BALO-498214 format. One record per residue (C-alpha): residue number from 0; residue in three letters; x, y, z. Coordinates in nm, 3 decimals, padded with zeros to 5 digits, always signed. Each point is the difference from the previous one (the first is absolute). Layout:
! residues N
<gudo k="NUM" r="ALA" px="X" py="Y" pz="Z"/>
...
END
This chain:
! residues 117
<gudo k="0" r="LEU" px="+00.000" py="+00.000" pz="+00.000"/>
<gudo k="1" r="GLY" px="+00.125" py="+00.346" pz="-00.084"/>
<gudo k="2" r="ASP" px="-00.080" py="+00.346" pz="+00.124"/>
<gudo k="3" r="ASP" px="-00.349" py="+00.151" pz="-00.017"/>
<gudo k="4" r="GLY" px="-00.198" py="-00.306" pz="-00.105"/>
<gudo k="5" r="CYS" px="+00.213" py="-00.132" pz="-00.281"/>
<gudo k="6" r="LEU" px="+00.198" py="-00.310" pz="-00.080"/>
<gudo k="7" r="ALA" px="+00.374" py="+00.035" pz="-00.051"/>
<gudo k="8" r="ARG" px="+00.169" py="-00.229" pz="-00.255"/>
<gudo k="9" r="TYR" px="+00.376" py="-00.047" pz="+00.036"/>
<gudo k="10" r="THR" px="+00.237" py="-00.216" pz="-00.195"/>
<gudo k="11" r="ALA" px="+00.162" py="-00.272" pz="+00.211"/>
<gudo k="12" r="ASP" px="+00.324" py="+00.202" pz="+00.005"/>
<gudo k="13" r="GLY" px="-00.188" py="+00.318" pz="+00.090"/>
<gudo k="14" r="PHE" px="-00.178" py="-00.172" pz="+00.288"/>
<gudo k="15" r="ASN" px="+00.331" py="-00.141" pz="+00.124"/>
<gudo k="16" r="ASP" px="+00.151" py="+00.350" pz="-00.019"/>
<gudo k="17" r="LEU" px="-00.290" py="+00.132" pz="+00.209"/>
<gudo k="18" r="ALA" px="+00.051" py="-00.276" pz="+00.257"/>
<gudo k="19" r="GLU" px="+00.373" py="+00.080" pz="+00.018"/>
<gudo k="20" r="ALA" px="-00.068" py="+00.371" pz="+00.041"/>
<gudo k="21" r="LEU" px="-00.231" py="-00.082" pz="+00.291"/>
<gudo k="22" r="ARG" px="+00.261" py="-00.224" pz="+00.162"/>
<gudo k="23" r="SER" px="+00.259" py="+00.274" pz="-00.018"/>
<gudo k="24" r="SER" px="-00.229" py="+00.288" pz="+00.101"/>
<gudo k="25" r="ASP" px="+00.016" py="+00.192" pz="+00.324"/>
<gudo k="26" r="LEU" px="-00.374" py="-00.014" pz="+00.059"/>
<gudo k="27" r="ASP" px="-00.137" py="-00.061" pz="+00.347"/>
<gudo k="28" r="PRO" px="+00.030" py="-00.380" pz="+00.050"/>
<gudo k="29" r="ASP" px="-00.360" py="-00.041" pz="+00.119"/>
<gudo k="30" r="GLU" px="-00.135" py="+00.206" pz="-00.289"/>
<gudo k="31" r="LEU" px="+00.218" py="-00.191" pz="-00.246"/>
<gudo k="32" r="LEU" px="-00.113" py="-00.337" pz="+00.133"/>
<gudo k="33" r="ALA" px="-00.367" py="+00.097" pz="-00.028"/>
<gudo k="34" r="TYR" px="+00.051" py="+00.126" pz="-00.356"/>
<gudo k="35" r="GLU" px="+00.198" py="-00.308" pz="-00.105"/>
<gudo k="36" r="ARG" px="-00.264" py="-00.233" pz="+00.141"/>
<gudo k="37" r="LEU" px="-00.267" py="+00.165" pz="-00.211"/>
<gudo k="38" r="LEU" px="+00.218" py="+00.035" pz="-00.309"/>
<gudo k="39" r="PHE" px="+00.134" py="-00.353" pz="-00.012"/>
<gudo k="40" r="THR" px="-00.321" py="-00.176" pz="+00.104"/>
<gudo k="41" r="THR" px="-00.210" py="+00.178" pz="-00.262"/>
<gudo k="42" r="ALA" px="+00.256" py="-00.026" pz="-00.280"/>
<gudo k="43" r="GLU" px="-00.060" py="-00.268" pz="-00.257"/>
<gudo k="44" r="GLU" px="+00.212" py="-00.115" pz="-00.291"/>
<gudo k="45" r="VAL" px="-00.195" py="-00.012" pz="-00.325"/>
<gudo k="46" r="GLU" px="+00.084" py="-00.163" pz="-00.329"/>
<gudo k="47" r="THR" px="-00.003" py="+00.172" pz="-00.338"/>
<gudo k="48" r="ASP" px="-00.165" py="-00.199" pz="-00.279"/>
<gudo k="49" r="ARG" px="+00.136" py="-00.044" pz="-00.355"/>
<gudo k="50" r="THR" px="-00.161" py="+00.326" pz="-00.112"/>
<gudo k="51" r="GLY" px="+00.136" py="+00.204" pz="+00.292"/>
<gudo k="52" r="ARG" px="-00.322" py="+00.008" pz="+00.201"/>
<gudo k="53" r="VAL" px="-00.017" py="-00.038" pz="+00.377"/>
<gudo k="54" r="ARG" px="-00.299" py="-00.131" pz="+00.191"/>
<gudo k="55" r="LEU" px="-00.035" py="+00.207" pz="+00.315"/>
<gudo k="56" r="PRO" px="-00.106" py="-00.197" pz="+00.309"/>
<gudo k="57" r="GLU" px="-00.363" py="+00.056" pz="+00.096"/>
<gudo k="58" r="ARG" px="+00.104" py="+00.032" pz="+00.366"/>
<gudo k="59" r="LEU" px="+00.224" py="+00.299" pz="-00.077"/>
<gudo k="60" r="LEU" px="-00.252" py="+00.161" pz="-00.235"/>
<gudo k="61" r="ALA" px="-00.261" py="-00.018" pz="+00.277"/>
<gudo k="62" r="GLN" px="+00.239" py="+00.139" pz="+00.263"/>
<gudo k="63" r="ALA" px="+00.087" py="+00.292" pz="-00.228"/>
<gudo k="64" r="GLY" px="-00.367" py="+00.059" pz="-00.084"/>
<gudo k="65" r="LEU" px="+00.057" py="-00.055" pz="-00.372"/>
<gudo k="66" r="SER" px="-00.296" py="-00.147" pz="-00.186"/>
<gudo k="67" r="GLY" px="-00.058" py="+00.199" pz="-00.317"/>
<gudo k="68" r="ASP" px="+00.213" py="+00.187" pz="-00.250"/>
<gudo k="69" r="VAL" px="+00.358" py="+00.053" pz="+00.109"/>
<gudo k="70" r="VAL" px="+00.295" py="+00.201" pz="-00.122"/>
<gudo k="71" r="ILE" px="+00.361" py="-00.114" pz="+00.013"/>
<gudo k="72" r="LEU" px="+00.248" py="+00.271" pz="+00.092"/>
<gudo k="73" r="GLY" px="+00.376" py="-00.016" pz="-00.021"/>
<gudo k="74" r="ASN" px="+00.143" py="+00.131" pz="+00.326"/>
<gudo k="75" r="ASN" px="+00.380" py="-00.002" pz="+00.010"/>
<gudo k="76" r="ASP" px="+00.089" py="-00.359" pz="+00.099"/>
<gudo k="77" r="HIS" px="-00.347" py="-00.159" pz="-00.014"/>
<gudo k="78" r="LEU" px="-00.339" py="+00.008" pz="-00.165"/>
<gudo k="79" r="GLU" px="-00.314" py="+00.108" pz="+00.180"/>
<gudo k="80" r="ILE" px="-00.340" py="-00.147" pz="-00.083"/>
<gudo k="81" r="ARG" px="-00.267" py="+00.250" pz="+00.102"/>
<gudo k="82" r="ASP" px="-00.372" py="+00.051" pz="-00.040"/>
<gudo k="83" r="ARG" px="-00.035" py="+00.206" pz="-00.319"/>
<gudo k="84" r="GLU" px="-00.266" py="+00.237" pz="+00.132"/>
<gudo k="85" r="ALA" px="+00.181" py="+00.059" pz="+00.331"/>
<gudo k="86" r="TRP" px="+00.330" py="+00.064" pz="-00.182"/>
<gudo k="87" r="ASN" px="-00.159" py="+00.247" pz="-00.243"/>
<gudo k="88" r="ALA" px="-00.149" py="+00.191" pz="+00.295"/>
<gudo k="89" r="GLU" px="+00.333" py="-00.002" pz="+00.189"/>
<gudo k="90" r="ARG" px="+00.192" py="+00.108" pz="-00.312"/>
<gudo k="91" r="SER" px="-00.243" py="+00.288" pz="-00.060"/>
<gudo k="92" r="ARG" px="+00.027" py="+00.106" pz="+00.363"/>
<gudo k="93" r="LEU" px="+00.380" py="-00.002" pz="-00.014"/>
<gudo k="94" r="LEU" px="+00.010" py="+00.195" pz="-00.326"/>
<gudo k="95" r="THR" px="-00.235" py="+00.261" pz="+00.145"/>
<gudo k="96" r="GLU" px="+00.149" py="+00.029" pz="+00.349"/>
<gudo k="97" r="ARG" px="+00.367" py="-00.068" pz="-00.078"/>
<gudo k="98" r="PRO" px="+00.088" py="+00.102" pz="-00.358"/>
<gudo k="99" r="ASP" px="+00.357" py="+00.049" pz="+00.125"/>
<gudo k="100" r="LEU" px="+00.036" py="-00.378" pz="+00.010"/>
<gudo k="101" r="LEU" px="+00.032" py="+00.000" pz="-00.379"/>
<gudo k="102" r="MET" px="+00.328" py="+00.190" pz="+00.010"/>
<gudo k="103" r="ASN" px="+00.288" py="-00.099" pz="-00.222"/>
<gudo k="104" r="PRO" px="+00.191" py="-00.290" pz="+00.164"/>
<gudo k="105" r="ARG" px="+00.332" py="+00.186" pz="-00.032"/>
<gudo k="106" r="ARG" px="-00.149" py="+00.292" pz="+00.190"/>
<gudo k="107" r="ALA" px="-00.125" py="-00.236" pz="+00.272"/>
<gudo k="108" r="LEU" px="+00.347" py="-00.152" pz="+00.035"/>
<gudo k="109" r="ARG" px="+00.160" py="+00.344" pz="+00.021"/>
<gudo k="110" r="MET" px="-00.249" py="+00.103" pz="+00.268"/>
<gudo k="111" r="ALA" px="+00.065" py="-00.318" pz="+00.198"/>
<gudo k="112" r="GLY" px="+00.375" py="+00.066" pz="-00.020"/>
<gudo k="113" r="LYS" px="-00.045" py="+00.351" pz="+00.134"/>
<gudo k="114" r="ARG" px="-00.204" py="-00.129" pz="+00.295"/>
<gudo k="115" r="SER" px="+00.274" py="-00.242" pz="+00.104"/>
<gudo k="116" r="ASP" px="+00.272" py="+00.270" pz="-00.004"/>
END
């Protein structure tokens, strides 16, 4: 399960990288343990068929509240499967309330560099 009622789809290597990052993090041990219990007990390996399709487990679809049309979003190191209507509403809200989020990536990197100085 991902953030905000979505499913997150990682490659095996990407999921292993996430697990390693958690192991080496400096998060509060109790908080980390609780998160890892939920993450690893809800994660499920899925097979890709000959045409590249993946059958999403009904259990995870139900937990994420996904039952109708969905949208698949690329998000850095994983894909997110979200309810289409909910995503369109969230996207519209973000574009209205936070148009600055669409800044040029180079500008964002420069700004982040200035903050760490």
